[in-house]
N, C-alpha and C positions, 0 to 999 in steps of 0.2 A: 600506452595500452588499455584498452576500454576496461570501463569498470562492470563489475557484474553485482547486480543489487537482487538480493534475495527476497521476491516478492510475497508479501506479505510473510515473511521468514522460506524456508524451505517447505511449500505449501503442497508440493507434492509428494512428501514423504510425511507430513504430520499435519495434524489441522491447524488452519492459517490463524495468524494472529495469537499464536501462544508461544511463550516462552522456550518453549521447546523447540518449535518451528523455528525461531529468531535463534537460537545456538546452532540447531544444526545447518543451517544456513551458513553461518559463521564457519563454524567448524568444516565444510565442504568448500572453504576458501570465495566464499562471496567477500566484498570490499566493505558493502553496505548491506545494513538489515532495514528493510522498510515497515515501520507501524502508520497504519490508517488511523487517524482520530477522530473520536467523537466524545461529547462531554456529558457527564454524568447529572444528576438532578444536583449535586453539592459541589458544582464545577470542573471537577476532575477529570481530566482527561484519560481516554481511554483506546484500547486496541482493538478496533473492530471496523471492518469495511463497511457496513451500512450501520445506522442507529437501530436499525430493526432487528431484533436477534433471537427470534425462534427458528432461523435454520443455521445458527451457527452453536446454539447454547441447548442445554435442557430447560430452559427455562419453564415450559411446557409440563415436566415433571413436578414442577413447584406449587402445589396446590394455594400458598400462602401469598402466592401471585396471580392468582388466577383474574383476581378486579383489575389488575393493570393492563389486560387486553384493551385495547381499544383501535380505533381507525385514524388516521392522519394522515392529510396532504404535507408531501415533502417535496420542494423543486416540482409543484405541478403535477404529481402524481400521488393516487389515494395508496396507502398499505395500510393492512391490517396485521396488528400483532403485538409484541413487547417491544418498548422502545429505552432503550439506554438513559434518555433524558428524565426516564419516570422511576429512575431508582438512584441511589446513592451508591457510590463506592463499595460501600462495605456489604449493601446486600446484593450488589453483581459479584462479589467474592465470594459467594455461597453456590453460585453457578458454575456449570463445568462446560469447557468448548466442547462442541460436535463438527464431525466433517461436513462442510457446506455442499458436497456434490458427492454421496456417497456411492452414486451410479456410475461414476466413472474414476473415482479413487476407493475402492472398495478396501485396499489396505489399511487405508487413514481410519478407517472405523473402529479398528481394534484399540486405539487411543482415545476414543469417545469415553467423556465422563474423567480423565485424567488431569486436565488441565485447566488453572484458573483463566478468568478474563486479566489480561497483562495492564497495568497503568503504565503511563509514558516513563516513569520515573525508572520504574522496575528494567524497562527496557532500555535506558542510558545507562542505569548501571551493568547490564549485561553486555552492553557494546563496549563500555570503559574495559570491563573483566578481560575481553576475549580480544581486544586489539582491531575493532572495527568501526565503521561509521554507523551514520543513523538517516534514515531518506523519509522523512514523514510527511503524510498529507492531511490537509483539512478537507473532511468529507462535510458535503453541507453546511459549508459555512454562514451562508446566507439565512438559513433555517435556524441553524443555532443563534445567529447574532439575534434574530426575531424572539428568541426566547430569553435575551438577556445572558445565555451563556457563549460569548464570544470566544473562539478557538485562538486567536492570534496574540493577545497577551500572555496566556499561559503558554504556549508555545515558546514565544520569543523569549520568556524568562527561563523556562526549560534548555534550551540552545543556550544561552547567554554563560550557564553553568556547566554545560556536558561534558566538556574535554574530551570530545571524540568529534570526528571531521562528519559533518552534516551536508545536507542538501535539505530546501525545502520545497515542496510542490502541491499544485491544486490545479484542478479545473478552473476555477474561481480567479479570476485577474483581480479581480478587488482585493481577495483576501492575500494574493499573491503579495500584494503592493503592501501592505500591512507588514508583511514577514522580513528577517533579516534577510541578507545574501550570504550565500548563492540561492536565486530561486531558478524553481521548473516549470515552466508553462507546459500543463497537459494539453493534450489535443487529441480531441475523438474522432474527428471528422476534417475534412480539408473544404478550402484550400487552407495554405499556411501562410500567414502573413508574418515572414521572420522578422522584416525590419520592425515593424511595428512593434513584436515580443521583445525583439532586442533592446526597447526603452525602457522595457522595468526588469528583465529577465536575463538569467546567464546561459540557459538551457533548454532544450525542446524535450517534452516526453511524450511522442505521439505514436499513435496506433502502428502497429507493425506493417501495416498493409497501406500506411501513406509515405511511408520510406522508399526511396530510391535515391539513385546518385545525384539527379536534380535536386532535391529535396536536402540533400547532406550539403552539398557544394554552397547552397544558397545559405543556410543555416551557418558554416564556418563561414563564410565569408562577412557574415552580418555580427560575428562573434559570440554566437551559441553554438553551444556542444550538444549532440543528439542521441536522447537515450531511449530509445523505442520499448513499448510494452504490447503484450506479455509473451512471453516464451516459454511453451509449456508441452511435456513428452508426447503425451495422448494424442493418438493420429487426428481424432476429431479438433484438434488446436491446430495442427500445423499448416504452415502456408500451402497453399495448391502447388503441389510438386515437389514438396519436400518430404524426401523418404522418409527421416527421422530428425530430432531435435538438434543433433550435434552439426549435422548436413545446413539446416537450417540456417544455425548460429554462424557456421562457417560462412556461408553466403551473407549475410549481415556486416560480419566483421570484415570481410573483404569490401563491403561496400564503403565502411570509413566509420559507422557508429562508435560512437565514445561510451557507449555503455550499454547494457540489457538490463531490463528486467526479468527475472527468470525463476519460475517455480522450482525447477531442478537445478540448484546452483552447480553442483558437482558437474555437469553436463556443459555448463555454460562456462566453467571454469576449464574444463578438458579443452572443448573445442577452442576457446581462445590461445 
């Protein structure tokens, strides 16, 4: 049976990468919850999709951090704002999460200001309590390595003592090779060389637009599971021709995928 991964938690219903989003995803029946990981100045792994946090926290409302605003180049792109690696974990804990796309998910705005930025250890503890797995991703690992804030040793140590099922994932193959298995190679664009990926990984996480029966067949023949991303209920995110999320998911389940990343885990579980 395909697994359901709560993408950044149940982020269709709560601000992403909060304990509330992860817990709701688990309670909606997801098999795994997905924390994206970046590092603080003091080397702690915390859950954010990006290390620039002005769009997902209330950092702009904290005058004591006004002087932390800066511009950085990360993986070849320039970003202006506030960055996790310039804060200690204790400082980050004074911030509160905000909905990243309020125009698309106005219902989530009601939860702005309520939730902290969680550390990886808190997510593992939650997963253990609720009986679900974790599916962490290393974000911008080469950039973190350049700062002396390597993500992989910390994540490996956390996984060894987690006591829950897990996959690790990254777009960065070099990062993935430093992590314990099972490993999932994320793929944003084609073509997909499944034979090459099968040399070091156990699954692929392709963008859903790349997935067809041919890719699934080739991946399975190479011993790889297929976990496409991202399934979201809002019409702007649906595949062309899909009338709703449940229909879209049923199509991908019928193709033979082994798991899905879903912002609305309840819909993914129901369609399954």
